[in-house]
C-alpha positions in Angstrom: 0.0 0.0 0.0 1.3 3.4 -0.9 0.4 6.5 1.1 0.4 9.7 -1.0 1.3 13.1 0.5 -2.5 13.9 0.6 -3.0 10.9 2.9 -4.7 8.9 0.2 -3.8 5.2 0.1 -3.2 3.5 -3.2 -2.9 -0.2 -3.8 -1.4 -1.7 -6.9 -3.6 -4.5 -8.1 -2.2 -6.4 -11.0 -5.3 -8.6 -11.1 -7.1 -5.5 -12.5 -5.0 -5.9 -15.7 -5.3 -8.5 -18.4 -2.3 -10.2 -20.0 -3.1 -8.3 -23.2 -2.9 -5.0 -21.4 0.4 -5.9 -19.8 1.8 -6.9 -23.1 0.5 -3.7 -24.7 2.0 -1.7 -21.9 5.4 -3.4 -22.2 5.8 -3.6 -25.9 4.2 -0.6 -27.5 5.7 2.8 -27.8 3.0 4.4 -25.7 2.3 8.0 -25.1 2.3 9.0 -21.5 -1.5 9.3 -21.3 -2.0 5.8 -22.7 0.5 4.3 -20.3 -1.2 6.1 -17.4 -4.6 4.7 -18.5 -3.2 1.2 -17.9 -1.3 2.2 -14.7 -4.4 3.9 -13.4 -6.4 0.8 -14.0 -4.0 -1.1 -11.7 -4.2 1.5 -8.9 -7.8 2.6 -9.1 -7.2 6.0 -10.6 -7.8 7.7 -13.9 -5.0 8.8 -16.1 -6.0 12.4 -15.4 -5.8 11.8 -11.7 -2.3 10.3 -12.1 -1.2 13.3 -14.2 -2.4 15.7 -11.6 -0.3 14.1 -8.8 2.8 15.8 -7.4 5.8 14.2 -9.1 7.1 12.4 -6.0 3.7 10.7 -5.5 3.6 9.7 -9.1 7.1 8.2 -8.8 6.0 6.2 -5.6 3.2 4.7 -7.6 5.3 3.8 -10.7 8.1 2.4 -8.5 5.7 0.1 -6.7 4.1 -0.8 -10.0 7.4 -1.9 -11.5 8.4 -3.8 -8.4 5.2 -5.7 -8.5 5.5 -6.3 -12.3 9.0 -7.8 -11.7 7.6 -10.4 -9.2 3.8 -10.5 -9.6 3.3 -13.6 -7.4 5.4 -12.2 -4.4 2.4 -11.1 -2.4 0.6 -14.4 -2.9 3.7 -16.3 -1.9 4.2 -14.1 1.2 0.5 -14.5 2.1 0.7 -18.4 1.8 3.8 -18.4 4.0 2.2 -16.3 6.7 -0.9 -18.4 6.7 1.1 -21.6 7.1 3.1 -20.2 9.9 0.0 -18.8 11.8 -1.9 -22.1 11.4 0.9 -24.4 12.1 1.2 -23.4 15.8 
């Protein structure tokens, strides 16, 4: 979860994107607005809302997005491990 300067919390949800959208995002020479449409879909914001953010907040979101893109199953693996630890006692 990312907390913006305004206090708003943003969660990156890769399940909001299809494989086709990810491929389009990664392979096409996208204009900033078109990329923000896809990024916004993953974080529950519009492209215009993203464009209106202060630059450090935008970078927080894009940094988290790329970290999740590099290991999209990490949260699920972490959740499974914490559930097995909490139920094994």
